C-alpha positions in Angstrom: 11.6 3.9 0.1 8.0 3.0 0.8 6.1 0.7 -1.6 2.5 1.8 -2.2 0.2 -0.9 -3.6 -3.0 0.7 -4.9 -5.4 1.4 -7.7 -7.2 4.5 -8.9 -9.8 4.5 -6.1 -10.7 7.3 -3.6 -9.0 5.4 -0.8 -5.9 4.8 -2.9 -5.8 8.5 -3.8 -5.9 9.4 0.0 -2.7 7.6 0.7 -1.0 8.9 -2.5 -1.8 12.4 -1.4 -0.6 11.8 2.2 2.8 10.5 0.9 3.2 13.5 -1.4 2.3 16.0 1.4 4.7 14.3 3.8 7.5 14.4 1.2 8.2 10.7 1.7 9.8 8.8 -1.2 7.7 6.0 -2.5 7.1 3.6 -5.5 3.6 2.8 -6.8 2.6 -0.7 -7.7 -0.7 -1.0 -9.5 -3.1 -3.6 -8.1 -5.8 -4.0 -10.8 -8.9 -4.9 -8.8 -10.9 -5.3 -12.0 -8.6 -8.3 -12.9 -8.7 -9.6 -9.3 -5.0 -8.9 -8.6 -5.8 -8.3 -5.0 -6.3 -12.0 -4.6 -2.8 -12.9 -5.8 -0.7 -14.8 -3.2 2.1 -12.1 -3.5 -0.4 -9.4 -2.6 -2.1 -11.4 0.1 1.3 -11.7 1.8 1.2 -7.9 2.1 -2.5 -7.4 2.7 -4.1 -10.6 4.1 -7.6 -9.2 3.9 -7.0 -8.4 0.1 -7.8 -4.7 0.6 -6.1 -1.8 -1.1 -4.3 0.5 -0.5 -1.4 -1.1 1.2 2.1 0.1 2.0 5.3 -1.7 2.9 8.1 0.2 4.7 11.2 -1.9 4.4 12.8 0.1 7.2 10.1 -0.4 9.8 10.6 -1.0 13.6 14.0 -2.5 14.5 14.9 -2.4 10.8 12.3 -5.0 9.8 9.8 -4.4 7.0 6.3 -3.5 8.1 3.0 -3.7 6.1 0.0 -1.5 6.7 -3.2 -1.9 4.8 -6.5 0.0 4.4 -6.4 3.8 4.1 -7.6 4.5 7.7 -4.8 2.5 9.2 -2.2 4.0 6.9 -3.3 7.6 7.5 
């Protein structure tokens, strides 16, 4: 299952819609940018440039987790 880290922004909605349209199972993790949660060390490990949205696919290439961040790269 894909983990989506996002907030209610236009770019966050793009990825949410794409995952729905593709029929991929996913979990949403809210990253409150108003509170600065995008700067938390746990989130920076996923998105080093502190940008949302970000996704983590635990079953990436060779069975290793892979992180993608920013809507253009994810789409």
